[in-house]
Backbone as CSV, one residue per row, in Angstrom:
resi,resn,N_x,N_y,N_z,CA_x,CA_y,CA_z,C_x,C_y,C_z
1,MET,106.154,118.422,154.174,105.175,117.543,154.767,105.520,117.440,156.240
2,ARG,104.665,117.895,157.098,104.938,117.942,158.520,103.988,116.994,159.272
3,THR,104.497,116.466,160.380,103.646,115.658,161.233,103.513,116.379,162.568
4,THR,102.516,116.002,163.386,102.291,116.725,164.618,102.633,115.926,165.872
5,ASN,102.835,114.655,165.801,103.117,113.828,166.970,104.538,114.130,167.442
6,ARG,104.732,114.390,168.718,106.049,114.733,169.222,106.866,113.515,169.583
7,ARG,106.252,112.359,169.750,107.004,111.145,170.030,107.525,110.616,168.710
8,LEU,107.377,109.344,168.481,107.761,108.785,167.188,106.955,109.468,166.138
9,PRO,107.581,109.999,165.051,106.835,110.752,164.090,105.718,109.933,163.496
10,ARG,104.537,110.440,163.585,103.340,109.817,163.022,103.186,110.372,161.627
11,PRO,103.028,109.538,160.646,102.922,110.065,159.274,101.629,110.833,159.091
12,PRO,101.644,111.782,158.139,100.399,112.465,157.824,99.379,111.462,157.295
13,ALA,98.144,111.841,157.199,97.099,110.949,156.668,97.555,110.324,155.385
14,GLY,97.402,109.017,155.279,97.782,108.336,154.058,99.195,107.776,154.065
15,TRP,100.007,108.158,155.055,101.395,107.683,155.079,101.550,106.421,155.886
16,ILE,100.473,105.714,156.194,100.576,104.468,156.915,101.302,103.501,155.979
17,VAL,102.384,102.969,156.444,103.180,102.070,155.629,102.446,100.725,155.520
18,VAL,102.243,100.303,154.295,101.562,99.045,154.097,102.584,97.940,154.044
19,VAL,102.249,96.906,154.666,103.149,95.790,154.675,102.357,94.545,154.462
20,VAL,102.915,93.660,153.771,102.234,92.442,153.418,102.361,91.480,154.603
21,ALA,101.261,91.205,155.209,101.271,90.302,156.333,100.785,88.979,155.878
22,ILE,101.634,88.015,155.905,101.248,86.725,155.379,101.049,85.750,156.514
23,SER,99.887,85.231,156.595,99.614,84.160,157.514,98.842,83.137,156.704
24,ALA,99.418,82.075,156.436,98.891,81.095,155.511,97.445,80.758,155.772
25,MET,96.579,81.629,155.405,95.164,81.447,155.593,94.529,81.413,154.232
26,ALA,94.102,80.259,153.791,93.615,80.092,152.438,92.202,80.586,152.283
27,VAL,91.919,81.133,151.121,90.569,81.572,150.796,89.664,80.370,150.695
28,SER,90.228,79.206,150.348,89.433,78.013,150.184,88.839,77.509,151.482
29,GLY,89.365,77.966,152.633,88.831,77.555,153.917,89.211,76.114,154.279
30,SER,90.257,75.581,153.696,90.685,74.225,153.963,91.073,74.034,155.418
31,SER,90.811,72.839,155.975,91.180,72.567,157.372,92.693,72.529,157.534
32,THR,93.419,72.394,156.417,94.892,72.410,156.497,95.388,73.756,157.034
33,VAL,94.624,74.823,156.828,95.030,76.124,157.291,95.184,76.154,158.800
34,GLY,94.225,75.578,159.512,94.319,75.511,160.975,95.520,74.723,161.421
35,LEU,95.813,73.629,160.735,96.984,72.823,161.043,98.246,73.635,160.796
36,ALA,98.280,74.403,159.727,99.443,75.225,159.445,99.665,76.241,160.569
37,ALA,98.601,76.859,161.048,98.741,77.820,162.137,99.197,77.150,163.401
38,GLN,98.695,75.936,163.704,99.147,75.216,164.898,100.620,74.833,164.757
39,THR,101.029,74.433,163.568,102.425,74.085,163.340,103.304,75.300,163.574
40,ALA,102.879,76.460,163.091,103.662,77.671,163.279,103.817,77.980,164.760
41,GLN,102.777,77.816,165.536,102.855,78.130,166.959,103.762,77.140,167.675
42,SER,103.642,75.852,167.378,104.400,74.854,168.124,105.887,74.839,167.738
43,THR,106.217,75.221,166.514,107.623,75.194,166.075,108.243,76.576,166.105
44,ASN,107.424,77.628,166.368,107.924,78.998,166.333,108.507,79.365,165.011
45,ARG,108.028,78.748,163.929,108.471,79.038,162.562,107.241,79.429,161.756
46,PRO,107.460,80.259,160.719,106.325,80.607,159.864,105.736,79.361,159.230
47,ALA,104.416,79.353,159.092,103.747,78.179,158.527,103.061,78.538,157.221
48,ASP,103.378,77.787,156.174,102.606,77.949,154.951,102.341,76.593,154.348
49,SER,102.202,75.559,155.198,101.921,74.240,154.699,100.530,74.159,154.082
50,ALA,99.728,75.179,154.304,98.415,75.224,153.664,98.561,75.422,152.165
51,SER,99.731,75.848,151.705,99.937,76.118,150.285,99.634,74.923,149.405
52,ALA,99.977,73.732,149.828,99.723,72.563,149.008,98.240,72.385,148.741
53,SER,97.414,72.521,149.784,95.979,72.364,149.575,95.430,73.549,148.765
54,ILE,96.025,74.721,148.922,95.571,75.870,148.137,95.866,75.626,146.672
55,ASP,97.074,75.103,146.384,97.430,74.782,145.003,96.404,73.859,144.371
56,ARG,96.003,72.823,145.113,95.032,71.884,144.573,93.675,72.575,144.367
57,ALA,93.302,73.447,145.287,91.998,74.098,145.189,91.924,75.075,144.003
58,LEU,93.038,75.779,143.722,93.008,76.798,142.661,93.618,76.330,141.349
59,GLY,94.086,75.111,141.293,94.677,74.630,140.054,96.173,74.539,140.172
60,HIS,96.775,73.833,139.237,98.192,73.535,139.263,99.075,74.786,139.212
61,ARG,98.653,75.827,138.510,99.536,76.978,138.301,99.198,78.191,139.147
62,GLY,98.182,78.103,140.035,97.799,79.274,140.799,97.660,79.017,142.276
63,THR,97.969,80.031,143.081,97.828,79.963,144.537,97.275,81.282,145.024
64,ARG,96.325,81.244,145.938,95.834,82.470,146.561,96.044,82.332,148.047
65,LEU,96.653,83.352,148.635,96.925,83.388,150.062,96.256,84.613,150.661
66,HIS,95.714,84.471,151.858,95.068,85.619,152.544,95.670,85.718,153.942
67,PHE,96.004,86.941,154.369,96.688,87.163,155.636,96.125,88.320,156.409
68,ASP,96.276,88.260,157.715,96.048,89.410,158.564,97.402,90.024,158.848
69,VAL,97.478,91.349,158.858,98.738,92.064,159.011,98.725,92.853,160.336
70,ARG,99.817,92.770,161.073,100.035,93.606,162.247,101.232,94.477,161.910
71,PHE,100.958,95.744,161.548,102.002,96.651,161.111,102.932,97.031,162.239
72,SER,104.211,97.160,161.943,105.194,97.635,162.906,104.995,99.137,163.108
73,PRO,105.582,99.684,164.195,105.469,101.143,164.391,106.115,101.887,163.217
74,PHE,105.588,103.073,162.958,106.130,103.924,161.869,107.567,104.260,162.209
75,THR,108.482,103.946,161.282,109.896,104.241,161.485,110.434,104.979,160.269
76,LEU,110.897,106.218,160.473,111.398,107.055,159.398,112.919,107.194,159.502
77,VAL,113.586,106.964,158.393,115.031,107.249,158.298,115.133,108.611,157.663
78,ASP,115.544,109.604,158.455,115.588,111.017,158.022,116.915,111.236,157.269
79,VAL,116.895,111.016,155.991,118.107,111.035,155.179,118.725,112.426,155.108
80,ASP,117.931,113.466,154.991,118.506,114.802,154.787,118.688,115.584,156.096
81,GLY,118.345,114.999,157.222,118.551,115.658,158.511,117.593,116.778,158.790
82,SER,116.464,116.847,158.096,115.510,117.938,158.301,114.626,117.733,159.521
83,GLY,114.782,116.614,160.200,114.009,116.365,161.419,112.925,115.327,161.184
84,PRO,112.558,114.617,162.254,111.615,113.510,162.115,110.160,113.970,161.824
85,HIS,109.895,115.253,161.961,108.536,115.745,161.710,108.414,116.359,160.311
86,ASN,109.430,116.202,159.510,109.415,116.792,158.170,109.834,115.742,157.162
87,ILE,108.883,115.024,156.611,109.176,113.979,155.603,109.481,114.656,154.278
88,THR,110.656,114.349,153.714,111.087,114.950,152.466,111.490,113.881,151.457
89,ASN,111.606,114.263,150.202,112.036,113.326,149.162,113.372,112.692,149.531
90,GLY,113.450,111.381,149.372,114.665,110.630,149.693,114.629,109.999,151.067
91,ASP,113.771,110.488,151.951,113.641,109.837,153.271,113.138,108.419,153.037
92,GLU,113.384,107.566,154.018,112.989,106.163,153.896,112.116,105.773,155.080
93,ILE,111.124,104.968,154.790,110.281,104.372,155.808,110.622,102.894,155.812
94,VAL,110.978,102.345,156.971,111.316,100.923,157.049,110.311,100.198,157.924
95,PHE,110.115,98.917,157.629,109.110,98.168,158.361,109.482,96.700,158.514
96,HIS,108.923,96.091,159.571,109.021,94.672,159.818,107.709,94.266,160.481
97,ASP,106.827,93.677,159.702,105.465,93.403,160.160,105.240,91.927,160.440
98,ARG,104.302,91.669,161.326,103.888,90.281,161.641,102.764,89.869,160.708
99,LEU,102.786,88.632,160.262,101.763,88.067,159.412,101.026,86.989,160.173
100,LEU,99.724,87.055,160.206,98.944,86.172,161.057,97.918,85.377,160.274
101,ALA,97.634,84.174,160.800,96.547,83.347,160.342,95.811,82.856,161.591
102,HIS,94.518,83.100,161.620,93.706,82.688,162.778,94.296,83.191,164.091
103,GLY,94.865,84.395,164.060,95.413,84.995,165.269,96.802,84.523,165.642
104,ARG,97.374,83.604,164.903,98.721,83.076,165.220,99.711,83.509,164.145
105,GLN,100.941,83.741,164.564,101.955,84.173,163.608,102.246,83.063,162.615
106,ALA,102.216,83.430,161.325,102.489,82.474,160.254,103.652,82.900,159.402
107,GLY,104.177,84.067,159.616,105.303,84.577,158.851,105.535,86.033,159.216
108,ASP,106.417,86.664,158.456,106.659,88.086,158.646,107.088,88.667,157.310
109,GLU,107.224,89.977,157.297,107.704,90.641,156.099,108.441,91.895,156.495
110,GLY,109.392,92.269,155.661,110.157,93.469,155.915,110.444,94.180,154.631
111,GLY,110.697,95.469,154.736,111.001,96.234,153.536,111.198,97.693,153.834
112,SER,111.211,98.461,152.761,111.411,99.891,152.871,110.665,100.632,151.764
113,CYS,110.369,101.877,152.050,109.696,102.757,151.098,110.520,104.037,150.990
114,VAL,110.955,104.382,149.792,111.682,105.612,149.551,110.689,106.668,149.124
115,VAL,110.658,107.813,149.838,109.750,108.894,149.504,110.222,109.499,148.196
116,VAL,109.329,109.537,147.203,109.685,110.092,145.887,108.980,111.400,145.610
117,ASP,107.878,111.689,146.322,107.180,112.961,146.169,106.481,113.252,147.482
118,SER,107.147,114.039,148.351,106.595,114.276,149.692,105.338,115.114,149.638
119,ASP,105.183,115.976,148.666,103.947,116.778,148.554,102.737,115.929,148.249
120,ALA,102.929,114.862,147.464,101.819,113.958,147.120,101.778,112.743,148.029
121,ALA,102.640,112.655,149.050,102.713,111.515,149.943,102.895,110.217,149.175
122,LEU,103.844,110.208,148.255,104.081,109.061,147.373,105.461,108.460,147.661
123,ALA,105.475,107.130,147.814,106.744,106.437,148.097,106.807,105.154,147.277
124,ASN,108.005,104.798,146.851,108.251,103.544,146.117,108.685,102.496,147.124
125,CYS,107.901,101.398,147.264,108.128,100.417,148.312,108.524,99.049,147.721
126,THR,109.418,98.388,148.409,109.760,97.003,148.121,109.760,96.236,149.418
127,GLY,109.450,94.948,149.336,109.428,94.143,150.540,109.561,92.672,150.216
128,VAL,109.778,91.910,151.287,109.901,90.460,151.165,109.057,89.816,152.247
129,ILE,108.259,88.845,151.842,107.428,88.054,152.735,108.203,86.788,153.059
130,ARG,108.326,86.459,154.338,109.046,85.236,154.736,108.058,84.222,155.318
131,LEU,107.999,83.067,154.667,107.161,81.946,155.116,108.057,80.734,155.322
132,ALA,107.522,79.684,155.899,108.313,78.486,156.233,108.975,77.878,154.983
133,HIS,108.306,77.944,153.839,108.816,77.262,152.664,109.339,78.190,151.582
134,GLY,109.661,79.421,151.944,110.242,80.310,150.935,109.884,81.775,151.162
135,LEU,110.428,82.592,150.287,110.219,84.039,150.312,109.400,84.470,149.100
136,ILE,108.656,85.573,149.249,107.930,86.179,148.137,108.290,87.657,148.146
137,SER,108.796,88.165,147.026,109.171,89.579,146.950,108.071,90.377,146.209
138,TYR,107.970,91.679,146.534,106.918,92.492,145.927,107.355,93.950,145.861
139,GLN,106.613,94.749,145.066,106.796,96.184,144.935,105.429,96.852,144.874
140,PHE,105.387,98.146,145.229,104.169,98.924,145.044,104.477,100.389,145.271
141,LEU,103.576,101.236,144.768,103.640,102.673,145.081,102.690,102.929,146.236
142,ASN,103.224,103.505,147.301,102.422,103.794,148.481,101.975,105.240,148.426
143,GLU,100.655,105.410,148.534,100.057,106.737,148.596,98.867,106.699,149.519
144,PRO,98.220,107.823,149.782,97.199,107.889,150.822,96.061,106.872,150.799
145,PRO,95.456,106.472,149.712,94.299,105.550,149.860,94.695,104.317,150.672
146,PRO,93.746,103.762,151.470,94.057,102.604,152.311,94.188,101.300,151.543
147,ASP,93.835,101.302,150.257,93.969,100.081,149.465,95.154,100.190,148.501
148,LYS,96.009,99.184,148.529,97.224,99.193,147.702,97.211,97.983,146.774
149,THR,97.738,98.167,145.589,97.945,97.056,144.655,99.417,96.754,144.581
150,LEU,99.766,95.495,144.832,101.154,95.044,144.823,101.419,94.228,143.582
151,VAL,102.651,94.232,143.127,103.070,93.323,142.074,104.079,92.353,142.680
152,VAL,103.866,91.070,142.502,104.786,90.046,143.006,105.904,89.911,141.979
153,THR,107.153,90.073,142.427,108.299,90.087,141.527,109.117,88.812,141.541
154,GLY,108.830,87.893,142.440,109.582,86.624,142.463,109.489,85.969,143.802
155,GLY,110.257,84.883,143.922,110.262,84.134,145.164,111.347,83.092,145.212
156,THR,111.414,82.392,146.340,112.364,81.306,146.511,111.621,80.078,147.041
157,GLY,112.291,78.944,147.066,111.706,77.738,147.638,110.436,77.366,146.914
158,ARG,109.374,77.138,147.652,108.079,76.762,147.079,107.553,77.848,146.137
159,TYR,108.033,79.075,146.299,107.535,80.208,145.506,108.516,80.599,144.400
160,LEU,109.439,79.718,144.050,110.368,79.963,142.948,109.576,80.165,141.663
161,ASN,109.971,81.175,140.901,109.350,81.474,139.604,107.908,81.915,139.686
162,VAL,107.488,82.532,140.788,106.117,83.025,140.864,106.059,84.474,140.394
163,GLY,104.903,84.883,139.983,104.558,86.266,139.698,103.156,86.442,140.226
164,GLY,102.596,87.602,140.037,101.223,87.790,140.458,100.981,89.168,141.016
165,THR,99.870,89.270,141.736,99.474,90.546,142.290,99.001,90.347,143.738
166,GLY,98.856,91.457,144.393,98.354,91.419,145.761,97.492,92.629,146.037
167,HIS,96.630,92.522,147.010,95.783,93.638,147.450,95.971,93.762,148.953
168,LEU,96.441,94.943,149.375,96.640,95.234,150.780,95.635,96.283,151.214
169,HIS,94.957,96.011,152.304,94.013,96.984,152.870,94.466,97.354,154.285
170,GLU,94.568,98.669,154.525,94.920,99.192,155.850,93.646,99.535,156.602
171,ASP,93.469,98.977,157.787,92.308,99.317,158.608,92.440,100.742,159.123
172,ALA,91.346,101.458,159.186,91.360,102.841,159.677,91.427,102.906,161.205
173,THR,91.127,101.811,161.887,91.024,101.837,163.339,92.283,101.432,164.080
174,GLY,93.359,101.075,163.409,94.549,100.686,164.130,95.637,100.170,163.207
175,PRO,96.701,99.655,163.806,97.862,99.205,163.021,97.655,97.786,162.459
176,THR,96.504,97.570,161.829,96.180,96.261,161.288,95.689,96.388,159.844
177,GLY,95.641,95.257,159.158,95.133,95.232,157.813,95.023,93.812,157.318
178,THR,94.714,93.674,156.048,94.629,92.343,155.415,95.376,92.398,154.104
179,LEU,95.836,91.220,153.686,96.539,91.090,152.426,96.078,89.815,151.724
180,THR,95.741,89.946,150.468,95.469,88.797,149.615,96.505,88.795,148.510
181,VAL,97.196,87.685,148.346,98.204,87.548,147.284,97.770,86.437,146.354
182,SER,97.681,86.761,145.066,97.352,85.783,144.035,98.614,85.486,143.254
183,LEU,99.105,84.262,143.362,100.367,83.874,142.716,100.101,83.019,141.496
184,VAL,100.900,83.246,140.475,100.893,82.382,139.276,102.286,81.778,139.210
185,HIS,102.320,80.472,139.100,103.612,79.774,139.056,104.107,79.713,137.630
186,GLY,105.364,80.029,137.450,105.987,80.029,136.135,106.393,78.635,135.731
187,ASN,107.393,78.535,134.909,107.890,77.257,134.384,108.845,76.610,135.377
188,ASP,108.292,76.152,136.464,109.093,75.495,137.502,108.957,73.982,137.319
189,PRO,110.057,73.280,136.992,109.982,71.838,136.778,109.547,71.053,137.993
190,GLU,109.653,71.635,139.197,109.256,70.945,140.424,107.735,70.941,140.621
191,ARG,107.019,71.788,139.939,105.566,71.927,140.149,104.822,70.997,139.244
């Protein structure tokens, strides 16, 4: 699998690394979302205080979060030394993306994708979303279509004992996208 960009290796079509960009922007459209974004800007910390109103809107056991994603530049760890323009099995793609709500940073996420089939442009990805009140971990198989399905594997803090799914969409026009995460809360005595 070869790339043509001579600067930082640009992945072939479909190799855009998807990253979950979380910016506490609720589907419910609650005014708390704007407050959460303002809090994030003034404290320089990720904001997800909108989660409480989202919990009320979707019920005691469910939360839906929607985010704008600003993907980090494509970064390849060339494990076998074959060169940055030749993605091979075992190479790793690493990322650290910004998560936005209403244009303001609300969190970030980081992770890596191990190339498992370079001919099919397939990679196994794991990542962690960092918000003010906890972390959310996820996994997915990355392949060329711009729409990805994520599985939520756990969390900490407010997101302790969560599971669920996510949908990540990569925009064709630039290093941006959207992410919707639907969380189901497990048997957490605090909830």
